C-alpha atoms as a printed R data frame, in Angstrom:
    type eleno elety resid chain resno       x      y       z
1   ATOM     1    CA   MET     A     1  -7.931 30.071  -3.122
2   ATOM     2    CA   ARG     A     2  -5.356 32.238  -4.920
3   ATOM     3    CA   LEU     A     3  -7.846 32.986  -7.676
4   ATOM     4    CA   VAL     A     4 -10.406 34.212  -5.130
5   ATOM     5    CA   ALA     A     5  -7.803 36.400  -3.409
6   ATOM     6    CA   LEU     A     6  -6.626 37.857  -6.733
7   ATOM     7    CA   THR     A     7 -10.193 38.520  -7.831
8   ATOM     8    CA   LEU     A     8 -11.013 40.312  -4.576
9   ATOM     9    CA   LEU     A     9  -7.812 42.349  -4.831
10  ATOM    10    CA   ALA     A    10  -8.602 43.353  -8.420
11  ATOM    11    CA   LEU     A    11 -12.140 44.391  -7.458
12  ATOM    12    CA   ALA     A    12 -10.871 46.425  -4.515
13  ATOM    13    CA   LEU     A    13  -8.277 48.193  -6.665
14  ATOM    14    CA   SER     A    14 -10.761 48.981  -9.439
15  ATOM    15    CA   ALA     A    15 -13.307 50.305  -6.942
16  ATOM    16    CA   THR     A    16 -10.643 52.470  -5.318
17  ATOM    17    CA   ALA     A    17  -9.484 53.802  -8.690
18  ATOM    18    CA   ALA     A    18 -13.030 54.543  -9.822
19  ATOM    19    CA   THR     A    19 -13.900 56.264  -6.576
20  ATOM    20    CA   GLY     A    20 -10.719 58.330  -6.524
21  ATOM    21    CA   ALA     A    21 -10.899 59.373 -10.167
22  ATOM    22    CA   GLY     A    22 -14.601 60.153 -10.053
23  ATOM    23    CA   ARG     A    23 -14.462 62.043  -6.787
24  ATOM    24    CA   ALA     A    24 -15.572 65.630  -7.159
25  ATOM    25    CA   PRO     A    25 -15.552 68.239  -4.443
26  ATOM    26    CA   GLY     A    26 -18.750 69.126  -2.779
27  ATOM    27    CA   GLY     A    27 -22.154 67.863  -2.283
28  ATOM    28    CA   SER     A    28 -24.693 65.188  -2.758
29  ATOM    29    CA   LEU     A    29 -28.146 64.616  -4.166
30  ATOM    30    CA   SER     A    30 -30.476 61.831  -3.113
31  ATOM    31    CA   ILE     A    31 -33.761 60.743  -4.719
32  ATOM    32    CA   GLU     A    32 -35.748 57.986  -3.009
33  ATOM    33    CA   ASP     A    33 -38.627 56.136  -4.696
34  ATOM    34    CA   GLY     A    34 -39.275 59.126  -6.966
35  ATOM    35    CA   ARG     A    35 -42.124 59.309  -9.389
36  ATOM    36    CA   GLY     A    36 -41.935 61.823 -12.217
37  ATOM    37    CA   LEU     A    37 -38.917 63.376 -13.889
38  ATOM    38    CA   VAL     A    38 -35.349 63.926 -12.675
39  ATOM    39    CA   ARG     A    39 -32.814 65.707 -14.897
40  ATOM    40    CA   ILE     A    40 -29.227 66.065 -13.656
41  ATOM    41    CA   VAL     A    41 -26.301 67.804 -15.315
42  ATOM    42    CA   GLY     A    42 -23.193 67.380 -13.226
43  ATOM    43    CA   LYS     A    43 -19.743 66.074 -12.557
44  ATOM    44    CA   GLY     A    44 -18.929 63.222 -10.199
45  ATOM    45    CA   VAL     A    45 -20.281 59.767  -9.408
46  ATOM    46    CA   VAL     A    46 -23.912 58.658  -9.785
47  ATOM    47    CA   VAL     A    47 -25.618 55.391  -8.876
48  ATOM    48    CA   GLY     A    48 -29.283 54.852  -9.615
49  ATOM    49    CA   ARG     A    49 -32.228 52.617 -10.291
50  ATOM    50    CA   ILE     A    50 -35.552 53.025 -12.082
51  ATOM    51    CA   GLU     A    51 -38.295 50.539 -11.341
52  ATOM    52    CA   LYS     A    52 -40.213 51.399 -14.543
53  ATOM    53    CA   GLY     A    53 -39.575 54.146 -17.073
54  ATOM    54    CA   THR     A    54 -36.955 55.678 -19.326
55  ATOM    55    CA   LEU     A    55 -33.304 56.536 -18.837
56  ATOM    56    CA   GLN     A    56 -31.057 58.751 -20.929
57  ATOM    57    CA   ILE     A    57 -27.374 59.196 -20.074
58  ATOM    58    CA   ILE     A    58 -24.992 61.352 -22.065
59  ATOM    59    CA   ASP     A    59 -21.332 61.210 -21.055
60  ATOM    60    CA   LEU     A    60 -20.069 64.781 -21.525
61  ATOM    61    CA   SER     A    61 -16.399 63.919 -20.778
62  ATOM    62    CA   LEU     A    62 -14.857 62.943 -24.079
63  ATOM    63    CA   SER     A    63 -11.306 62.537 -22.805
64  ATOM    64    CA   ASP     A    64 -11.787 60.354 -19.727
65  ATOM    65    CA   PRO     A    65 -11.697 56.536 -19.711
66  ATOM    66    CA   TRP     A    66 -14.973 56.140 -17.775
67  ATOM    67    CA   SER     A    67 -18.207 55.147 -19.443
68  ATOM    68    CA   PRO     A    68 -21.690 54.657 -17.980
69  ATOM    69    CA   ARG     A    69 -22.778 51.184 -16.985
70  ATOM    70    CA   VAL     A    70 -26.408 50.149 -17.343
71  ATOM    71    CA   ASN     A    71 -27.597 46.911 -15.756
72  ATOM    72    CA   GLY     A    72 -23.925 46.110 -15.116
73  ATOM    73    CA   ILE     A    73 -22.830 46.443 -18.756
74  ATOM    74    CA   PRO     A    74 -20.451 49.205 -19.918
75  ATOM    75    CA   ARG     A    75 -22.130 51.393 -22.522
76  ATOM    76    CA   GLY     A    76 -21.027 54.067 -24.961
77  ATOM    77    CA   ARG     A    77 -21.152 57.821 -24.548
78  ATOM    78    CA   LYS     A    78 -24.930 57.953 -25.165
79  ATOM    79    CA   VAL     A    79 -27.463 55.608 -23.598
80  ATOM    80    CA   TRP     A    80 -31.234 55.556 -24.013
81  ATOM    81    CA   LEU     A    81 -33.321 52.806 -22.473
82  ATOM    82    CA   LEU     A    82 -37.000 52.104 -21.827
83  ATOM    83    CA   GLY     A    83 -37.922 49.310 -19.477
84  ATOM    84    CA   LYS     A    84 -38.263 47.900 -15.984
85  ATOM    85    CA   LYS     A    85 -35.687 47.369 -13.225
86  ATOM    86    CA   ILE     A    86 -33.008 49.555 -14.814
87  ATOM    87    CA   SER     A    87 -29.859 50.093 -12.755
88  ATOM    88    CA   PHE     A    88 -27.064 52.459 -13.739
89  ATOM    89    CA   TYR     A    89 -23.697 53.729 -12.609
90  ATOM    90    CA   VAL     A    90 -21.653 56.690 -13.853
91  ATOM    91    CA   PRO     A    91 -18.150 56.231 -12.364
92  ATOM    92    CA   GLY     A    92 -16.953 59.787 -12.919
93  ATOM    93    CA   GLY     A    93 -16.631 62.732 -15.243
94  ATOM    94    CA   SER     A    94 -19.324 65.052 -16.574
95  ATOM    95    CA   TYR     A    95 -22.746 63.726 -17.489
96  ATOM    96    CA   ARG     A    96 -26.363 64.536 -18.278
97  ATOM    97    CA   ILE     A    97 -28.967 62.117 -16.960
98  ATOM    98    CA   VAL     A    98 -32.718 62.178 -17.553
99  ATOM    99    CA   ALA     A    99 -34.755 59.624 -15.600
100 ATOM   100    CA   GLN     A   100 -38.513 59.514 -16.029
101 ATOM   101    CA   GLY     A   101 -40.970 57.052 -14.569
102 ATOM   102    CA   GLU     A   102 -41.586 55.516 -11.178
103 ATOM   103    CA   GLY     A   103 -39.422 53.988  -8.496
104 ATOM   104    CA   ILE     A   104 -36.539 56.353  -9.276
105 ATOM   105    CA   SER     A   105 -33.715 56.141  -6.739
106 ATOM   106    CA   ILE     A   106 -30.537 58.135  -7.391
107 ATOM   107    CA   SER     A   107 -27.487 58.968  -5.333
108 ATOM   108    CA   ALA     A   108 -25.137 61.572  -6.827
109 ATOM   109    CA   ARG     A   109 -21.899 62.838  -5.304
110 ATOM   110    CA   GLY     A   110 -20.099 65.827  -6.810
111 ATOM   111    CA   VAL     A   111 -21.360 69.080  -8.287
112 ATOM   112    CA   GLY     A   112 -24.251 69.845 -10.595
113 ATOM   113    CA   ALA     A   113 -27.751 71.072 -11.215
114 ATOM   114    CA   VAL     A   114 -30.979 69.120 -11.003
115 ATOM   115    CA   VAL     A   115 -34.499 69.690 -12.309
116 ATOM   116    CA   LEU     A   116 -37.285 67.866 -10.461
117 ATOM   117    CA   LYS     A   117 -40.968 67.403 -11.250
118 ATOM   118    CA   GLY     A   118 -43.049 64.944  -9.298
119 ATOM   119    CA   ASP     A   119 -45.904 63.003 -10.854
120 ATOM   120    CA   PRO     A   120 -48.227 62.029  -8.002
121 ATOM   121    CA   ASP     A   121 -49.595 58.519  -7.673
122 ATOM   122    CA   PRO     A   122 -53.310 58.043  -6.808
123 ATOM   123    CA   LEU     A   123 -52.511 58.768  -3.138
124 ATOM   124    CA   GLY     A   124 -50.518 61.918  -3.981
125 ATOM   125    CA   GLY     A   125 -47.059 60.451  -3.318
126 ATOM   126    CA   THR     A   126 -44.154 61.598  -5.492
127 ATOM   127    CA   GLY     A   127 -41.147 60.212  -3.628
128 ATOM   128    CA   LEU     A   128 -38.495 62.097  -1.664
129 ATOM   129    CA   TYR     A   129 -35.353 64.103  -2.387
130 ATOM   130    CA   ALA     A   130 -32.556 65.767  -0.427
131 ATOM   131    CA   VAL     A   131 -29.661 68.015  -1.343
132 ATOM   132    CA   GLY     A   132 -26.581 67.812   0.867
133 ATOM   133    CA   ASP     A   133 -27.419 67.366   4.552
134 ATOM   134    CA   ALA     A   134 -30.963 68.735   4.203
135 ATOM   135    CA   SER     A   135 -33.910 66.670   5.399
136 ATOM   136    CA   LEU     A   136 -35.821 64.577   2.883
137 ATOM   137    CA   ALA     A   137 -38.713 66.432   1.223
138 ATOM   138    CA   PRO     A   138 -41.397 65.294  -1.247
139 ATOM   139    CA   LEU     A   139 -40.655 65.782  -4.936
140 ATOM   140    CA   PRO     A   140 -42.593 68.907  -5.917
141 ATOM   141    CA   PHE     A   141 -45.602 68.877  -8.242
142 ATOM   142    CA   ASP     A   142 -44.239 71.978  -9.996
143 ATOM   143    CA   VAL     A   143 -40.886 72.065 -11.768
144 ATOM   144    CA   ILE     A   144 -37.998 73.232  -9.589
145 ATOM   145    CA   LYS     A   145 -34.323 73.642 -10.350
146 ATOM   146    CA   MET     A   146 -31.521 73.589  -7.790
147 ATOM   147    CA   THR     A   147 -27.811 72.942  -7.512
148 ATOM   148    CA   PHE     A   148 -25.741 70.595  -5.376
149 ATOM   149    CA   GLY     A   149 -22.079 70.723  -4.498
150 ATOM   150    CA   ASP     A   150 -19.903 73.772  -5.082
151 ATOM   151    CA   THR     A   151 -21.948 75.244  -7.952
152 ATOM   152    CA   GLY     A   152 -24.339 77.192  -5.747
153 ATOM   153    CA   THR     A   153 -26.367 77.279  -2.596
154 ATOM   154    CA   GLY     A   154 -28.617 74.295  -3.266
155 ATOM   155    CA   ALA     A   155 -31.686 76.432  -2.629
156 ATOM   156    CA   PRO     A   156 -34.622 75.614  -4.892
157 ATOM   157    CA   SER     A   157 -35.849 78.152  -7.399
158 ATOM   158    CA   SER     A   158 -39.282 77.925  -8.983
159 ATOM   159    CA   GLN     A   159 -39.356 77.198 -12.683
160 ATOM   160    CA   THR     A   160 -42.449 77.131 -14.839
161 ATOM   161    CA   GLY     A   161 -42.943 75.718 -18.280
162 ATOM   162    CA   THR     A   162 -41.897 72.458 -19.836
163 ATOM   163    CA   ILE     A   163 -38.740 70.481 -19.295
164 ATOM   164    CA   GLN     A   164 -36.745 69.926 -22.434
165 ATOM   165    CA   LYS     A   165 -34.940 66.615 -22.609
C-alpha cells in the first residue's frame, strides 16, 4: 500500500514539475487526424501521435534537463523514426518537429510557428487543425505558415514552394 502511495506521489510530482518547467506563455496548436506534413518550431510542451509515417524531433534547448520521449522512452537531442503507432512527448524547452504521414494528432502549448500541408485521402479529407481558440478547419492542400502563442497573430499566410525538412 505504501509503495502504491509513494509511486503515485512521485508521478504527481514529476508531472507537476514537467508541466511547470515546460509551461510557456501563450497559445495552443491542435492537429486532429491530420494527413500530410506538419512542421513546428516552438517552445513549450507538445504531445502527439502518428498512426503511420515519419517523425523527426530536434531538441533545440541544449542547457535544459528535458529530452523528448518517443513511445514512452526518453531519447537524445535528435530523434528520427519511421513506423506505425508512434507517440511522442516533448516536456518543455525549444524544439523542431516534423511529422509526415497519416493519422497525425498533435497538441502543442506555448509559442511557435507551424507549416501545414495536407495530403488528401481518396475522399479529399486531410484532417483538421486549430490555432488558439479558433474553430477547427481542414488542413490546407497548399502550404501555409502561421504562428501560435505570443510570436504573432496566428493568421495564416500563403506560402508556395517546397517544404525543407
